Structures are given as structure tokens and as C-alpha cells.
C-alpha positions in Angstrom: 13.1 -11.4 5.2 15.4 -14.2 6.0 12.7 -17.0 5.5 12.3 -14.9 2.1 16.2 -15.7 1.5 16.3 -19.1 2.1 13.3 -20.2 0.3 14.4 -18.0 -2.6 17.7 -19.4 -2.8 16.5 -23.2 -2.3 13.8 -22.5 -5.1 16.6 -21.3 -7.8 18.8 -24.5 -6.6 16.3 -26.9 -7.5 14.9 -25.6 -10.8 19.1 -25.2 -11.9 19.6 -29.1 -10.7 16.2 -29.8 -12.8 17.8 -28.3 -16.1 21.3 -29.7 -15.0 19.9 -33.6 -14.7 17.3 -33.7 -16.9 17.4 -30.7 -19.9 20.8 -29.2 -20.7 21.6 -32.3 -22.8 18.6 -32.2 -24.7 18.7 -30.6 -27.8 15.7 -27.8 -27.1 18.0 -24.7 -26.3 15.5 -22.2 -27.5 13.2 -24.1 -24.4 16.4 -24.3 -22.3 16.7 -20.5 -22.8 13.5 -19.7 -21.6 13.6 -21.6 -18.5 16.6 -20.6 -17.3 15.6 -16.8 -17.4 12.1 -17.9 -16.1 13.5 -20.1 -13.3 15.5 -17.2 -12.1 12.3 -14.7 -12.0 10.2 -17.8 -10.9 12.5 -18.4 -7.8 12.9 -14.3 -6.6 9.0 -14.3 -6.8 7.5 -17.2 -5.8 8.4 -16.8 -2.1 6.4 -13.6 -2.2 3.4 -14.9 -3.8 0.8 -16.0 -0.6 -2.4 -18.2 -1.3 -5.0 -19.0 0.6 -6.2 -22.5 2.1 -9.5 -23.4 3.4 -9.1 -25.3 5.9 -11.9 -27.4 8.1 -9.4 -27.6 11.3 -7.8 -24.5 12.1 -4.4 -24.8 12.5 -2.5 -23.1 15.8 -1.3 -20.1 13.2 -5.1 -18.9 13.4 -7.3 -18.1 17.0 -10.3 -19.0 15.8 -13.8 -18.1 17.9 -17.2 -19.3 17.7 -19.3 -15.7 17.5 -22.9 -15.6 17.7 -23.0 -11.9 17.4 -24.5 -9.8 15.4 -21.8 -7.1 16.1 -18.2 -6.5 15.5 -16.6 -6.9 19.2 -12.8 -7.3 20.0 -12.4 -10.9 21.5 -8.7 -10.3 22.5 -7.6 -7.4 25.3 -7.5 -5.0 22.4 -10.3 -3.5 24.3 -8.4 -3.0 27.5 -6.8 0.6 28.2 -3.6 0.2 30.2 -1.2 2.7 30.5 2.6 0.8 30.7 5.0 1.9 32.4 7.4 0.0 29.7 7.5 2.2 26.6 9.4 -1.1 24.6 9.7 1.3 21.3 11.6 4.0 22.9 15.3 2.1 23.7 19.0 3.0 22.7 19.8 3.1 19.1 21.6 -0.4 18.4 23.6 0.3 15.3 24.6 -3.6 14.9 21.1 -3.9 13.5 22.3 -2.1 10.9 25.1 -4.0 10.3 23.6 -6.7 7.7 22.1 -4.0 5.7 24.9 -1.7 5.1 26.9 -5.1 4.3 24.4 -5.8 1.6 24.4 -2.2 0.6 28.2 -2.0 0.1 28.7 -5.5 -1.8 26.0 -4.4 -4.2 27.6 -1.2 -4.9 30.7 -3.0 -5.6 29.4 -5.1 -7.6 27.4 -2.6 -9.8 30.9 -0.6 -9.8 32.3 -4.0 -10.9 29.9 -4.0 -13.8 29.6 -0.3 -14.7 33.8 -0.3 -14.8 33.3 -3.5 -17.4 30.5 -2.2 -19.4 32.8 1.2 -19.9 35.9 -1.0 -20.6 33.9 -2.7 -23.8 31.9 0.3 -25.0 35.2 2.1 -24.9 36.9 0.1 -27.7 34.1 1.3 -30.2 35.6 4.9 -29.8 37.8 6.1 -32.2 38.4 2.6 -33.9 36.4 2.1 -37.6 32.9 0.8 -37.9 31.1 -1.0 -40.6 27.8 -1.5 -41.2 27.0 -4.9 -42.2 23.8 -7.1 -42.5 22.1 -4.6 -39.7 25.3 -5.3 -37.2 27.9 -3.2 -36.5 31.6 -4.4 -36.9 34.1 -2.4 -34.9 37.4 -3.2 -36.4 39.9 -3.2 -33.2 43.4 -2.4 -34.2 44.9 -4.5 -31.0 45.3 -8.4 -31.9 41.5 -9.6 -30.1 39.4 -12.9 -30.5 36.0 -11.9 -32.1 33.5 -11.5 -29.8 29.9 -10.1 -29.7 28.3 -7.5 -27.5 25.0 -5.9 -27.7 24.7 -4.8 -31.5 28.2 -5.2 -31.9 30.9 -7.6 -33.0 34.6 -7.1 -32.0 37.1 -8.1 -34.6 40.9 -7.7 -35.3 40.7 -5.3 -38.1 44.0 -6.9 -40.3 42.2 -10.2 -39.9 38.9 -9.1 -41.4 40.2 -6.5 -44.1 42.2 -9.7 -45.1 39.1 -12.5 -44.7 41.3 -14.3 -42.1 38.0 -14.7 -40.2 36.3 -17.8 -41.4 32.5 -17.4 -42.0 31.4 -19.6 -39.4 32.6 -17.3 -36.7 30.9 -14.3 -37.9 27.8 -16.4 -38.3 28.2 -17.6 -35.2 28.8 -14.2 -33.9 25.9 -12.4 -35.6 23.9 -15.4 -34.3 24.3 -13.5 -31.0 23.6 -10.5 -32.0 20.2 -11.2 -33.5 19.0 -13.7 -30.7 20.0 -10.8 -28.0 22.0 -13.3 -25.9 23.9 -10.2 -24.3 20.3 -8.8 -22.6 20.4 -12.2 -21.1 24.0 -11.6 -19.5 23.0 -8.5 -18.8 20.4 -9.6 -16.6 21.7 -11.7 -15.1 24.6 -10.0 -14.6 22.1 -7.4 -12.1 20.8 -10.2 -10.4 24.1 -11.5 -9.6 24.5 -8.4 -7.8 21.3 -7.1 -6.2 20.9 -11.0 -5.2 25.0 -11.9 -4.3 23.9 -14.0 -1.5 22.7 -16.5 -4.1 25.2 -18.9 -4.8 23.1 -20.5 -7.7 23.3 -17.7 -9.6 26.6 -17.2 -10.5 25.8 -21.4 -12.0 22.6 -19.9 -14.1 25.0 -17.2 -15.4 27.5 -19.9 -16.6 24.6 -22.6 -17.9 23.2 -19.4 -20.0 26.4 -18.6 -21.4 26.7 -22.0 -22.5 23.3 -22.5 -24.1 23.7 -19.4 -25.6 26.7 -20.6 -27.6 24.6 -23.8 -28.4 22.2 -21.5 -30.2 24.8 -19.9 -32.1 26.1 -23.6 -33.3 22.9 -24.3 -34.2 22.9 -21.1 -36.5 26.1 -21.5 -38.3 25.4 -25.6 -38.7 22.0 -24.2 -40.0 23.6 -22.5 -42.9 25.1 -26.0 -44.4 28.5 -26.0 -42.9 30.4 -29.2 -42.4 30.4 -30.3 -38.4 33.5 -32.0 -38.7 34.9 -28.9 -40.5 33.2 -26.7 -37.5 34.6 -28.4 -35.1 38.0 -28.8 -35.9 38.2 -24.5 -36.4 36.5 -24.9 -33.0 39.5 -26.7 -31.5 42.0 -24.1 -33.4 40.1 -21.6 -31.4 40.7 -22.5 -28.1 43.9 -20.3 -27.5 42.9 -17.1 -27.3 43.7 -14.1 -26.3 42.8 -12.3 -22.6 39.2 -11.4 -23.1 36.8 -9.0 -21.3 33.3 -10.5 -19.0 29.8 -10.3 -20.6 31.1 -11.1 -24.2 30.7 -14.4 -26.1 34.0 -16.2 -26.3 35.8 -19.4 -26.7 37.3 -21.3 -23.9 38.7 -24.9 -23.4 35.4 -26.2 -21.3 32.7 -24.6 -23.2 34.3 -25.6 -26.7 34.4 -29.3 -25.2 30.3 -29.0 -24.4 29.5 -27.4 -27.5 31.4 -30.4 -29.4 29.5 -32.8 -27.6 26.4 -30.7 -28.5 26.9 -30.7 -31.9 27.1 -34.5 -32.6 24.4 -35.7 -30.1 21.0 -37.3 -31.0 17.5 -36.1 -29.8 14.6 -38.0 -29.3 11.5 -36.1 -30.1 9.1 -38.0 -27.7 11.4 -37.7 -24.5 11.9 -34.0 -25.4 8.6 -33.0 -25.7 7.5 -35.4 -22.5 10.1 -33.1 -20.5 8.4 -30.2 -21.9 5.4 -31.0 -20.4 6.8 -32.0 -17.4 8.9 -29.1 -16.5 5.6 -26.7 -15.9 3.6 -29.2 -13.6 6.8 -29.5 -11.9 7.4 -25.7 -11.3 3.4 -26.1 -10.1 4.9 -27.9 -7.6 7.6 -25.9 -6.7 5.5 -23.1 -6.3 3.4 -24.6 -4.2 6.1 -25.5 -1.7 7.9 -22.2 -1.6 4.6 -19.9 -1.7 3.3 -18.3 1.7 0.7 -20.7 2.6 -2.1 -18.7 4.7 -4.7 -20.8 6.3 -8.2 -18.9 6.9 -10.7 -19.0 9.1 -14.0 -20.6 8.0 -16.2 -17.8 6.7 -19.2 -17.2 9.3 -22.2 -15.3 8.4 -20.7 -12.4 10.3 -18.0 -10.6 8.2 -15.3 -8.0 9.4 -16.5 -4.8 8.4 -14.3 -2.6 10.2 -10.4 -3.4 10.5 -10.2 -1.4 13.9 -13.3 -0.8 16.6 -14.6 2.7 16.3 -16.2 3.0 20.0 -14.9 2.4 23.3 -16.6 2.1 26.6 -17.2 0.1 29.4 -15.6 -3.2 28.7 -16.2 -4.2 25.2 -16.1 -2.2 21.8 -18.7 -2.2 19.3 -18.7 -1.4 15.4 -21.3 -1.1 13.0 -24.3 -3.8 13.3 -24.2 -6.5 10.4 -26.8 -8.0 9.6 -26.7 -12.0 9.1 -28.1 -13.5 6.6 -28.6 -16.4 8.8 -28.3 -17.7 12.5 -24.5 -18.1 12.8 -23.6 -21.8 13.2 -22.2 -21.4 16.5 -25.6 -20.6 18.2 -26.4 -23.9 17.5 -23.5 -25.3 19.0 -23.2 -24.2 22.1 -24.4 -25.5 25.3 -28.2 -24.8 26.3 -29.9 -25.6 30.0 -33.0 -27.1 31.0 -35.2 -23.4 30.2 -35.7 -20.4 32.2 -39.2 -19.1 33.6 -41.1 -16.1 32.1 -40.2 -14.3 35.0 -36.2 -15.2 34.9 -35.7 -14.9 31.1 -37.6 -11.0 31.3 -35.5 -10.5 33.9 -32.5 -11.2 31.8 -33.8 -9.0 29.5 -34.3 -6.1 30.8 -31.3 -6.0 32.5 -29.4 -5.6 29.2 -31.7 -3.0 28.5 -31.0 -1.5 31.5 -27.5 -1.0 31.0 -27.6 -0.3 27.4 -26.8 3.3 26.1 -27.6 4.4 22.8 -24.9 7.1 20.9 -24.7 8.5 17.6 -21.0 8.9 16.2 -19.7 12.5 14.6 -21.2 11.0 11.1 -24.5 10.1 12.5 -24.3 6.5 12.7 -25.8 5.1 15.8 -24.1 2.7 18.1 -25.7 0.6 21.3 -22.9 0.0 24.0 -23.8 -2.4 27.3 -21.8 -0.9 30.3 -22.3 -3.2 33.6 -20.0 -4.6 36.3 -18.3 -7.9 35.4 -20.2 -9.3 38.3 -23.4 -8.5 36.7 -22.0 -9.7 33.4 -21.1 -13.3 34.7 -24.7 -13.7 36.2 -26.3 -12.9 32.9 -23.8 -15.3 31.0 -25.2 -17.8 34.1 -28.4 -17.2 33.0 -27.9 -17.2 29.0 -26.2 -20.8 29.8 -29.2 -22.3 31.7 -31.8 -20.9 28.8 -33.0 -23.6 26.1 -32.2 -23.5 22.5 -35.3 -21.8 21.7 -34.8 -19.6 24.1 -31.3 -18.7 23.2 -32.1 -18.0 19.7 -35.0 -16.2 20.4 -32.4 -13.7 22.7 -30.4 -13.6 19.5 -33.3 -12.6 17.2 -33.9 -9.8 19.8 -30.3 -8.4 19.1 -28.7 -9.3 22.4 -25.4 -11.6 21.8 -23.0 -12.9 24.9 -19.9 -14.5 25.0 -17.6 -16.0 27.5 -13.8 -15.9 26.7 -11.8 -18.6 27.1 -8.9 -17.9 29.8 -6.1 -16.2 27.9 -2.9 -18.2 27.6 0.5 -17.3 26.4 0.9 -18.9 23.0 3.9 -17.8 21.1 4.6 -18.0 17.5 7.3 -20.2 15.5 10.0 -18.6 14.0 8.9 -18.9 10.7 5.5 -17.5 11.2 7.2 -14.4 12.8 8.9 -13.5 9.8 5.9 -13.8 7.6 4.2 -11.2 9.6 6.4 -8.6 8.1 4.8 -8.6 5.0 2.9 -5.9 4.6 1.1 -6.8 1.5 -0.4 -9.7 3.7 -0.8 -8.8 7.2 -1.8 -5.4 8.9 -0.2 -5.3 12.6 -1.3 -4.7 15.3 1.1 -4.6 18.6 -0.3 -4.3 22.1 -3.4 -2.3 20.8 -1.6 -0.2 18.6 -1.3 -0.2 14.9 2.1 0.0 13.8 4.0 -0.9 10.4 5.0 -4.3 9.9 8.8 -3.2 10.4 8.4 -2.5 14.2 8.2 -6.6 14.3 12.2 -6.1 13.5 12.3 -4.7 16.8 11.0 -8.0 18.6 11.3 -11.5 18.6 9.4 -14.6 18.1 9.9 -15.1 21.8 8.9 -12.0 22.6 5.3 -12.3 21.8 3.0 -14.2 24.1 -0.5 -14.2 21.9 -1.9 -13.6 18.9 -5.1 -13.6 16.8 -5.5 -13.5 12.9 -9.1 -12.3 11.7 -9.3 -12.2 7.7 -10.7 -8.7 5.9 -14.0 -9.1 4.0 -15.3 -6.8 2.0 -15.6 -2.9 2.9 -12.5 -3.8 5.5 -10.8 -4.2 2.4 -11.1 -0.7 0.6 -7.8 1.0 1.1 -5.9 -1.6 2.9 -3.0 -3.6 0.6 -2.5 -6.1 3.7 -5.7 -9.0 3.5 -5.2 -10.0 7.3 -5.3 -8.3 10.8 -3.0 -9.3 13.4 -3.2 -8.6 16.7 -0.6 -9.4 19.0 0.4 -9.4 22.9 4.0 -9.0 24.0 4.6 -10.8 27.2 5.1 -7.3 29.6 1.5 -6.5 28.1 0.0 -9.8 28.9 1.1 -10.1 32.0 0.3 -6.8 32.7 -3.1 -7.1 31.4 -4.0 -10.7 32.4 -5.8 -10.3 35.7 -8.4 -8.1 33.9 -9.0 -10.1 31.2 -9.7 -13.1 33.5 -11.9 -10.5 35.4 -13.8 -9.6 32.1 -14.1 -12.8 30.2 -17.8 -11.9 29.3 -18.6 -9.9 26.6 -22.1 -8.9 26.0 -23.5 -6.4 23.3 -27.2 -5.4 22.5 
């Protein structure tokens, strides 16, 4: 969540800076309106987007193993059943953990309450007052002195000024432009966003930019009616001395009026405007790439992960359904080979594995084979395998036997950013110490509590019924230490 907040704030700030530096002073107000509204949504959505990047050299965020097996095997200690005396999940409730979310909810409710109060104030003005329906717009005649303002489909004016025709046509056309272009919806949108994302300071400035752009658009509507620009400017100067207004409404004030006057007389270069319009989407694509979540996937091997969780456990390995590869895996050709075994020793190798293989049938009728032998015997089989020639190793593989030796377990803690990214349930499925847990369980840990992690991408049937794309297996420091000796003793995995 922290990573999302930081990325969202930075993204919104950069987009706002681009607007002020390159777009605001150009007379392309409709494009700018879309840019500001889209920029808000963009900054909220992009940090949630994940893209997958293929890489020849797998970064440290992914543990890559060359697998020669046509079985799906857990290559970490997910197969170790060790009963921990320490139950990390059970601890005294730390009420300080709830402080941030409590503060967030309190501020959101406070801001939403203020918004609702302001809306009630505005709508209360039309009750008990005279309404005139003019050109599809409700004109609310207020008895008290007021500066003309607009909200939704209503224009609020002073009754006496309206009946005595003291309100200039330019003002009414200006306010009618606000109504017809539905500017109030933009303001309501940014008000709700400000309430929900009050921790983002840039949204306050987005609101100011949106309001100013609304005035530019309404001024364009007035000038398009062939009113004199100079006389309209003089009229605006007379309006800057106004009474107190409610929020959420279109109103006159000095700072806005000053910028409006400058925009009316500004000349525009169509070529420059077109170049800026074309450059804007390219820039946003670059920003999207910077702030989206990038996941570096492993190279797609010939053995896809068919099951996200092992289905059986026996001896010292877990075995899932067999998956017939389309061709021999790359790792089979890259691994070391030896001078070769005699026919007698090769036969002993094959018969020993066969004699220690047990065949079982699951409740669903699926047949599995499990190789059960001592770790010393496994090491002997591995030594024989490494003495084989490449042709003999390929022959072993083609017979359905796979043998693999894992590296020595080494602690490898994630970075804080990686740890925060793992909390996304639509991207990662989390297993902690051999147990499938919700992503929110990571809130109980710090990144430094993780001693080892292994990331696997899910393909095909493994994605069915799951919202995540990657299975992430984590070991805590306590669990790593407790299982270390067992893992060192059982580095060799054999399946048939």
C-alpha cells in the first residue's frame, strides 16, 4: 500500500506539472479538461497495473532453476513438515497497527460530511424560491443579494436583478455554458477524489486547475456569441467585488479573473498545439511504464506448472500430475556429464530407483509414482547420474526418471519495495512456511522477517479458479533456521 500511495502521488504530481508547464497557457481548453480528469484517474490506476517483462537474465526477485523433470516438484522446503514451536500468527493484538487506517477513515468521513453539508446548503436555496425554466435550464430566483453562480442544472441569481434585467446577457451565457458543459460534475468528481485520497496534496491543485479551465471554456462560449472582448473584460472587472459564495459553484474572484482576461487575448499556434496534443499520450505512456508494477517472468520452460499446490506428500518429495513435455528441457543439455557408466552400473542405477518407487492412485483416480529412499542412497544415485555420459542422462530422462540436486539454502531477504508489491492479491498468491495465506497476512511481518522467497508463474490450468498469476513461496527466518539441517541433508530430489 505504501508503494501504491507514493507512486500515485508522484504520478499525479508529474502530470500536473506537465499541464502547468506545457498545456495551461494554450487555447485548447476542451483537450485540457479531458487531460486533467484523465490525469486523476490515470494516477490512481497506473500503480495498480502490472506488466510482465521477459528477461534472459532473471533478476534477483526471481529464483530460477533449470528443471529436467517432467514432474512438478517443489524445489524449496515446502515439502518439509516441521512442527514449529513458535506460532508467529498468534500474538497479542497491537492496536497501534489500526491507527493509520482509523485516521484515514476518520478524515474521509469528515471530508465527505463537509461535502454533503455544502451540497445541502446549495440545494436548500432552491426550496421555497421561484424557479424559471429557460432553454432547458432552471433559473433559481433568490431573494437575498447574491452573485450569479451555477450548480448542476441550476443557475442561481438575485430575483430583483433578474426581473429588472440588471444581469448582463454575457453573465447568463457564461453560466449557461457551465450548465450545458456539465462542469459541476467535474467538481463533484474531484471533491470525492479529494475526500478519498486526502493524503495526496496535488489533488487540491487539480481542483483549482479544473475550475480555472471551466472559466476559460465558459468565456469561449460568451465570445463565440460575437460579444466584444474588451467590453466583456470590463464587465468581468466589475464583478470581482462579489459577495461570499459557497464552495462547488462557479464564481468570480480576482485571481481567476486575472487569468481569464489574459487567456481571452492570447493568440495560439495551431502547429504547436497539435504537436503538444500528439506528445501528451506518448509522455503518459512513458509515465505509465515508470509507475506501473513490472514483473520479470522466468523463461518459459517445457514443463508448465499444472498445479499451484502439491497434491501428495510422501518421503522427502512432493509429486503432482505428470506433464508430458513437447521436447527435452534445455537444462538437460546444459548440466554436467561424466565419462560414462558401465552397463552393469547403469542397470543398478535403474533397478535401485525402480525398487524404491511406489505407485498409488488418488481418490480421483489419478495415478502417481513416489520414489522413497534414504538421503544417503539419494546422494549415491546422484553421484552415479553425474558420472553418466550425456547420452546416458538423456536415456534416463526418456525412461521417466528425473534427478535434481538443489543448491545449498542461503538466506535472501527481499527489498522493502518487493515486499510491498507482494501484497497485491490479483498478482501474487502467497505461501508462508508451507501454508497458503491471504496477502494481508504479510502485514504481520516486515520485509526483514523473510529469509527466502521463490516465485513461479502459473500457466494454463493452474490459472483456473485463481485471481493471481504468480505463486510466491516465502520462508521466515525462524522456519529457515529450523529446517536448515534437514534441507542440507536432503538436497537431492528423485522422481519417476
